[in-house]
C-alpha positions in Angstrom: -0.1 0.0 -0.1 1.4 3.4 -1.0 2.2 6.0 1.7 -0.4 8.6 2.9 0.1 11.6 5.2 -2.6 12.1 8.1 -2.4 15.7 9.3 -4.3 16.5 12.4 -5.2 20.2 13.3 -6.4 21.2 16.8 -8.9 23.9 17.7 -8.6 27.0 19.8 -9.0 25.7 23.4 -6.8 22.6 23.4 -3.2 22.1 22.2 -1.4 20.0 19.6 -1.4 16.8 21.6 -3.9 17.1 24.4 -6.7 17.6 21.8 -6.3 14.0 20.8 -5.4 12.5 24.2 -7.8 10.9 26.6 -7.2 12.6 30.0 -7.5 9.6 32.1 -5.6 6.8 30.2 -3.2 9.2 28.5 -3.8 7.4 25.2 -3.1 9.5 22.1 -5.1 7.6 19.7 -3.5 8.9 16.5 -0.3 7.3 17.7 -1.3 4.5 20.1 -4.7 3.3 18.7 -4.7 4.0 15.0 -2.8 1.3 13.0 -0.7 3.8 11.1 2.2 1.4 10.6 -0.1 -1.2 9.3 -1.7 1.2 6.9 1.7 2.9 6.0 0.5 6.3 7.1 2.7 9.0 8.5 0.9 11.0 11.2 1.6 14.7 11.8 0.0 16.8 14.5 0.1 20.5 13.7 0.5 22.9 16.6 0.0 26.6 16.4 -0.2 29.3 19.1 -3.7 30.4 20.0 -2.8 33.0 22.8 -2.8 36.0 20.5 -6.0 35.1 19.1 -7.8 34.6 22.4 -6.4 37.5 24.2 -8.9 40.2 24.9 -8.7 43.1 22.5 -7.0 41.0 19.9 -7.6 41.5 16.2 -10.5 39.6 14.4 -8.4 39.1 11.2 -5.9 36.4 12.4 -7.0 33.5 10.3 -5.2 34.4 7.0 -1.8 34.9 8.8 -2.3 31.6 10.6 -3.2 29.9 7.4 -0.2 31.0 5.4 2.0 29.8 8.4 0.3 26.5 8.3 0.9 26.1 4.6 4.6 27.1 4.8 5.2 24.8 7.8 3.6 21.7 6.1 5.4 22.5 2.7 8.7 22.6 4.5 8.1 19.2 6.3 7.1 17.6 3.0 9.9 19.2 0.9 12.7 18.2 3.5 11.4 14.6 3.5 11.1 14.4 -0.3 7.3 13.8 0.0 5.7 16.9 -1.7 3.3 14.9 -3.7 2.2 12.5 -1.0 -1.5 12.2 -0.5 -3.0 14.1 2.6 -5.8 13.3 4.6 -6.8 16.1 7.3 -8.5 15.6 10.6 -9.6 18.9 12.0 -11.2 19.7 15.4 -13.2 22.9 16.0 -11.5 26.0 14.6 -8.8 23.8 13.0 -11.3 23.2 10.3 -11.7 26.9 9.6 -8.0 27.2 9.6 -7.7 24.5 7.1 -10.4 25.9 4.8 -8.6 29.3 4.6 -5.3 27.5 4.1 -6.5 25.4 1.2 -8.0 28.5 -0.5 -4.5 30.1 -0.2 -2.8 27.1 -1.4 -5.1 26.7 -4.5 -4.6 30.3 -5.6 -0.8 29.9 -5.5 -0.4 29.4 -9.3 2.7 31.5 -10.0 5.9 29.8 -11.1 7.7 30.6 -7.8 4.8 29.5 -5.6 4.0 26.1 -7.0 5.3 24.5 -3.8 2.4 26.2 -1.8 -0.1 24.8 -4.4 1.2 21.3 -3.7 -0.9 21.2 -0.5 -4.1 21.7 -2.4 -3.2 19.3 -5.2 -2.2 16.6 -2.6 -5.3 16.9 -0.3 -7.7 13.8 -0.7 -10.0 14.0 2.2 -11.1 16.2 5.3 -12.6 15.0 8.4 -14.3 18.1 10.0 -14.9 17.4 13.7 -17.1 19.9 15.5 -16.0 22.6 13.1 -18.2 25.8 13.4 -18.8 26.3 9.7 -21.6 28.6 10.5 -20.5 29.8 13.8 -21.1 29.4 17.5 -23.5 30.9 19.9 -22.3 33.8 22.1 -23.1 31.8 25.2 -20.7 29.1 24.1 -18.0 31.6 23.4 -18.4 33.3 26.6 -18.3 29.9 28.3 -15.2 28.8 26.6 -13.4 32.2 27.3 -10.3 31.9 29.5 -10.5 35.5 30.6 -13.6 35.5 32.7 -13.4 39.1 33.8 -12.1 40.9 30.6 -14.3 38.6 28.5 -13.7 37.0 25.1 -11.3 38.3 22.4 -12.5 40.3 19.3 -11.3 37.1 17.4 -13.5 34.7 19.4 -16.5 37.1 18.8 -15.8 36.9 15.1 -16.8 33.2 15.2 -20.4 34.0 16.2 -23.4 32.8 14.2 -24.0 34.7 11.0 -20.3 35.9 11.2 -19.3 37.6 8.0 -15.6 36.3 8.5 -16.8 32.7 8.4 -19.3 33.4 5.6 -16.6 34.9 3.5 -14.2 31.8 4.1 -17.2 29.5 3.1 -17.7 31.5 0.1 -14.0 31.0 -1.0 -14.1 27.3 -0.1 -17.1 26.2 -1.6 -15.8 25.9 -5.2 -12.9 23.8 -4.0 -15.1 21.2 -2.1 -15.6 19.0 -5.3 -11.9 18.2 -5.1 -12.0 16.5 -1.9 -13.8 13.7 0.0 -15.5 15.5 3.0 -17.0 14.0 6.3 -18.8 16.0 8.8 -18.9 15.0 12.6 -20.9 16.7 15.3 -21.1 16.3 19.0 -24.2 14.7 20.5 -23.7 15.6 24.1 -23.7 18.8 26.1 -20.6 20.6 27.4 -20.5 21.9 30.9 -18.1 24.7 31.5 -18.6 27.5 34.1 -22.2 28.6 33.7 -22.7 27.3 30.2 -24.3 24.0 29.4 -25.1 22.9 25.9 -23.5 22.2 22.4 -20.3 24.1 21.7 -21.0 23.6 17.9 -24.6 22.7 17.1 -25.3 20.2 14.4 -26.5 22.6 11.9 -23.1 24.5 12.0 -21.0 21.5 12.3 -22.6 19.5 9.4 -24.0 22.1 6.8 -26.5 20.5 4.2 -24.1 20.0 1.4 -24.5 17.4 -1.2 -22.3 14.4 -1.5 -20.8 14.8 1.9 -20.6 12.2 4.7 -22.4 13.2 8.0 -22.4 11.5 11.5 -23.0 12.5 15.0 -20.7 11.2 17.8 -21.9 10.3 21.3 -19.5 12.7 23.1 -19.2 16.4 24.0 -17.2 18.8 22.0 -13.8 18.1 23.6 -14.4 14.2 24.0 -15.5 13.6 20.3 -11.8 13.4 19.4 -10.5 11.4 22.3 -10.8 7.6 22.4 -9.8 5.1 25.0 -10.1 1.9 22.9 -11.2 0.6 19.5 -14.9 0.4 20.6 -14.9 3.7 22.5 -17.7 6.3 21.4 -17.4 7.0 17.7 -14.0 5.6 17.0 -15.2 2.7 14.8 -16.9 5.2 12.5 -13.8 7.5 12.5 -11.5 4.7 11.9 -13.6 3.2 9.1 -13.7 6.7 7.4 -10.0 7.2 7.6 -9.3 3.6 6.2 -11.7 4.2 3.3 -9.9 7.5 2.3 -6.4 6.0 2.9 -7.3 3.2 0.3 -8.6 5.5 -2.3 -6.2 8.3 -1.7 -2.9 7.2 -3.8 -4.9 6.7 -7.1 -6.9 9.8 -6.7 -4.1 12.2 -6.0 -1.8 10.5 -8.7 -4.5 11.5 -11.1 -4.7 15.1 -9.7 -1.1 15.5 -10.2 -1.1 14.3 -13.8 -4.0 16.9 -14.5 -1.9 19.5 -12.8 1.2 19.2 -14.9 -0.3 20.7 -18.1 -1.7 23.6 -16.1 1.7 24.3 -14.5 3.4 24.4 -18.0 0.6 26.8 -19.3 1.1 29.1 -16.4 4.9 29.1 -16.8 4.6 29.7 -20.6 2.1 32.5 -20.2 4.3 34.1 -17.6 7.3 33.9 -19.9 5.3 35.4 -22.8 4.1 38.4 -20.8 7.5 39.1 -19.5 8.8 39.3 -22.9 5.8 41.5 -24.3 5.4 43.9 -21.4 7.2 46.9 -22.9 5.4 46.7 -26.2 2.1 45.8 -24.8 2.2 48.5 -22.1 3.0 51.1 -24.7 0.3 50.1 -26.9 -2.3 50.1 -24.2 -1.5 53.6 -23.1 -1.8 54.8 -26.6 -5.1 53.0 -27.0 -6.4 54.8 -23.7 -5.3 58.2 -25.0 -6.8 57.9 -28.5 -10.0 56.0 -28.2 -13.4 56.8 -26.6 -14.3 53.2 -26.1 -15.9 52.3 -22.8 -14.9 48.8 -23.1 -11.3 48.9 -21.9 -10.2 47.4 -18.6 -6.5 48.3 -18.2 -6.2 47.0 -14.5 -8.5 44.5 -13.0 -7.4 43.0 -9.7 -10.1 41.7 -7.4 -8.9 39.0 -5.1 -12.1 37.3 -4.6 -15.0 35.9 -6.8 -18.6 36.0 -6.0 -20.0 32.9 -4.6 -21.5 30.3 -7.1 -24.7 30.3 -5.0 -25.3 34.1 -5.0 -28.5 34.9 -7.0 -31.0 37.9 -7.2 -30.6 41.5 -6.2 -31.0 42.4 -9.9 -33.1 45.3 -9.0 -30.5 46.9 -6.7 -27.8 46.1 -9.3 -29.8 48.0 -12.0 -30.0 51.0 -9.6 -26.3 51.0 -9.0 -25.5 50.8 -12.6 -27.9 53.6 -13.4 -26.5 55.7 -10.7 -23.0 55.3 -11.9 -24.0 56.0 -15.5 -26.0 59.0 -14.9 -24.7 62.3 -16.5 -23.7 65.1 -14.2 -23.0 68.8 -14.6 -19.5 69.9 -15.5 -18.9 71.5 -12.1 -19.6 67.9 -10.4 -17.9 65.7 -13.1 -14.6 65.7 -11.2 -16.0 64.3 -8.0 -16.2 60.6 -7.5 -19.7 58.9 -7.5 -20.5 57.0 -4.4 -23.3 54.4 -3.9 -23.9 53.2 -0.3 -24.8 49.5 0.3 -25.9 48.7 3.8 -27.8 45.9 5.6 -27.5 43.5 8.5 -24.4 41.2 8.8 -24.5 38.3 6.5 -27.3 39.8 4.2 -25.0 39.6 1.3 -23.4 43.1 1.0 -20.0 41.7 -0.2 -21.4 39.2 -2.6 -23.7 42.0 -4.1 -20.6 44.2 -4.7 -18.5 41.3 -6.1 -21.2 40.2 -8.4 -21.7 43.8 -9.7 -17.7 44.1 -10.3 -17.8 40.9 -12.4 -20.9 41.9 -14.4 -19.5 45.4 -15.1 -15.8 45.2 -15.3 -15.6 46.0 -19.0 -17.4 49.3 -18.4 -14.5 50.8 -16.5 -10.8 51.6 -16.9 -9.6 50.0 -13.7 -11.0 47.8 -10.7 
């Protein structure tokens, strides 16, 4: 059986090893229970600092820096062991799943000739087990209950993980088009967590297991912390988790090998395009500037750099889009022509403001000189 890598990513409130370790027996199931030698699997437990994210007053935009650091660290380990194309299966607990989603988006977008090593993580990923990941956020009561700073309260970052969070919605929008490339399994907790004054589900089923097509779903008879801790081969949901991992380990080598064969032509196209552009830049730039000066055409888009695409699932808002287009197209007096036009879009968090603007940009990019 060809080798695979199993990469475990912990959440915010437990560390690199204690997340996966039963506190009574001290059994670290990834090492002591799962038959990694028999299945020829290398197990890696990724660890990262959560103190900056959980400190009160901390920033709410800490996901991307953490995601880029994760990709860099994993690339380094694989390059140094000459295993850059080895299939990967991820096991993520809680926020670890959010971190992975953002990391895979970052990896998939790395198509330049000098950053192909980053894209290797996306290409090599075969399957993901999301275990108690708050895809749609957590309740404020759960966040307050888990906060380690009882007096000063939760951090700004923790509060950005609430239900209807625009941060989480944006990550989901970016990750959704990539889902078809992976085998995905959702697991959720079926027992309450008791911590301080809080009693309930840290991540509810509707958040841990969104209703996506062609995705495995299973509840585990444990609370949020215990759902990734097992004492023996029959404990709680271990048989289901183990069977899921075995299934993915069996199919990963062939599937990832095919992805790498499909990746090679694309890499060559990117490289040849970059070389052609580098050779033609002086001539093209001169001709483009001349075209802008000498033509009245409104179908020129000299600069277009929007780092996000609208979600494939965004529909509607056509009436508002027409209003915006009309507002930006309206003729104005000469005295006002030098002033920028402004259109204010407002609404509740999660109501679709960002998606509306991204969709408008995509539909109207040929009407402006730059975006």
